[in-house]
N, C-alpha and C positions, 0 to 999 in steps of 0.2 A: 362550731367553728371544725371540719372535718383536715386530717394530717392533710390528707392532698390539698385543701387551697391552701393550709397554711403554708407548706413547701412551695407552691409557685407565688403568692403571696409574699414570703423571703425571697426568691429568685429575679422577683421581678424589681423589688427594694435595694437589692444585692446592684441588679444591674441597670440600677438609675432611675429607674421609673419614678415621677414624681409624684403620683399617685398609685400605689404598687395593688389596695386594694380592689379601689375601683376597677381598673383593669384586668384582675385577675376575672372579679365577679364577667366582665363583657366576653372576657374569653371561654370562661367556664359555658357559659350561654352563649356564644358562640357554636363551641365542640356540642351542646345538647342541641343545635337545629344541625348537624351534620357539615357544618366547616370544617370540621379533622378530628386528628385527636389531640385533646387537650398539651403534651407534652411537643406534641407538631406545632403550635399556634402559641407557645409560649417561647419555645425556640425562635420564631421567627421575629417574633417581639423583641425578643435580645439583642437579636443582628440586626434592628433597628430600621422594621417592617414596620411602618402608621399602623398606629392599632383599626384608625377608619379601613385601611385595606382588609388589617385579617379580618372584622367583624361584620365588614360589609354595610356599615353606613355608622353617622355619627347625629347627636339630639344635635336641634339648633334654632332656638326660640320655641321650645315647642314639639319642634314639625321633626319627623326622622327624614332624614337624606341618605340616599344612596352614593357610595364614595366606590367607585369602580375602582380597580390598582392602575396606578398610573396618574390617576386627579391628583391635583390641588385638595391637603386637606383644611374643611372650613376653623378658621379659629374662632374660638371664644370672642374673644376682643370684636369681630366683626358685629355680635348680636347687637349691639346697643344700635349702631348703624340701622341693619337692618329695620331695628322696632324704629326708628327716628322716620327711615322708610314709610313703614305702613302706617300710621302718626299722619304721613303729609297726603298719603294716598287716598282720595275719595273712592266714594263704596264705585262706583263705580267707574270710577276712571282710567287712563291708561299708563302705566310703566313701563320703564325700558330698563332693562339689564344690562351694561357691556361687561366682556371678557366675565363670562357668568360660571367658568372651571364646572362643576357638578349643577349648579342649575338652585345653590342653595339658597342667594338672596329674594331670587325671583320666588323662589318654591312657599318662602314665607310670607312673601305678597300677598300671591296667590291662593294661598291658606288662609290669609284674613282677610283680603276681599274676592271674594269666588267672582262676586259679578264684571271685576274688573277684567283690562286688557292689561295681559303681560306676555311683554316679549324680551326672549334673549339672546346675545348672540356669543360667538366664541369663535376664533380663527382656528383650533381646533376640533377637528369632526369628532374625535371623543370624547372629548367633552359636552360636546352637544347630545351628541347619544350617550350619555349617563346621566345629562340635566333633562332630557327627552322621556327616561326614564324613571325621573323623579316628577312627571305631568306638567314641563316648560316645555313651550311652545318656544324651539332657538334656535339660532338661526346661524348658521358657516362661515363667517366674516370678520375683515378688518374692524374692530369699534362696532359704529354706527353705517360699514356699507353696505352690511345686504337687509338694513330696517326696510319695508313700504314704506315707499314715497306719501301715503295716503297717511302716517301719522306724521310727518313733520310738521312743525308749527302748533301740536296736540297736546305732547306726554304731559301730565302732569306731572311724575318724579323717575327723574333717570337716575338708575345708580351703577358704582363699579367700578371693584377692587383690584385693578390695572394692576401688572409687576410694578413695584416701585423702590428695589431693595439695589443703593445703588453697586454698578457693577464691580469694584472695587472691596465692596463692602458681602460679599457674597462667600469671602471668606470666613468670613467671622458667625455666618450661621452655625446650629448645631450640626453635629456631624451624621446627622441622621435624615436632616432630610436635605441636606447637599447629596447624598449618597440617594434619593429616592427620588425623591420629588421632583417633578420637570422642569428646569434652569429657565426656560421660558412664563409659566409662571412667577417666576419669583424676580428674573434681570430686569428692573428698571432703569436703563441707561447709565452715565456718567454720574448725572447727581440722583439718580431715580424718577428723576421726573417728566421725564421722555414721554410717556404711556398717558401719564397724569394730562399735561398741556392740552397733548390731541384729546380726551374726556375733555377739557375744559367747550374746545372748541367744538365737537360732536352736541354736545348739552346745548349755548348757543342754537347750533340748528334745528334743533327738536324739540324745544321744552314749549307748553305755548304761554301765553303773556302768566305773569305772578307763579310758574310753575317754579320744580326744585329737583336740583341736582344734591348727589351727595356720592364726596368721593373718597375715598378709603387711603391714608398717607400716614408716616412715619417720620422719624426724626423730626429735620428742622427744613422740613418742605412747605410748610404752611403759605410764606411768606411769597414763596414761587407761586406756588399755585394760586394765590391770591390775586397777582400783578397778570396775573392769565387773565383768572375770569371778568378782573378791569377790563383787561385790551379788549376782551368781547362781550363787553355789555353789560354782564351779569352782577348783581350787587345784593347786599342784604348776607356778606360773607360771615362766617360763623362758623370758626373750629372746636371741635366736639376731642375734650381729652379723658383719657379712663379716670380712676381714681390715683389713679401714680402722677395725672400731673401731664402725660404723653397725650401728644396730641395724635390723636386713631382717626379722624376723618376731619372733613370740609364739607361746608353745605355753601351754596349760593341759590341767590333764584332771578330766572328772567321778570325784568321790566315790566309794569301793565303799561299797557298802551293808554296814553290821556286823552280824555275827553275829548 
């Protein structure tokens, strides 16, 4: 290990980085690729700039995802939801990803199922542009509003990582997150469920009979979202938890037509 790398790892560790050795490797790689001098990159990181903004990408479910500055940074805990969506999508099926951000979940779906039709939406034109750079067909608009009518009732899998942090709990997020990432990608309203409930309604409009929806959530929101699913006629509701027992996603299915 070079003296320079030892110094960088120590600086990152002292600055509070959880995985200083891995971050140092990523910063040295970015520097070697012309992003900037290593001292400058370390300084940016120590001032709270997300690592993904500095390096320009993250590895998510084995897929390299470009992340532009200003974008919500994909979280590792979302990988389980994305993998579940991949398992539910038929090889030549149709998937829709709402609030796509950098296009991360949609890109993973398209990578796993190249023959599938994958369409994403986001309210932020910058996010849609970033998703496009990740090879995602993304449309600007509010949730399902920009989706082509031809997809109605035909979607096999709908996914969404909507803003779901309750407004009053934003202050408890890590300082770096609050200082850098867009509030619009975090603030989910008074209980954090404003867009989650709207996403359940969107799923009911677009899923084919037997199609599935997966929504990321947090805290104690599963009960309210379950009630919202039941209200719009979706069933087979299942809460997905992480290794620590925390609710991370909720899944539901559109009823099959009776014969």
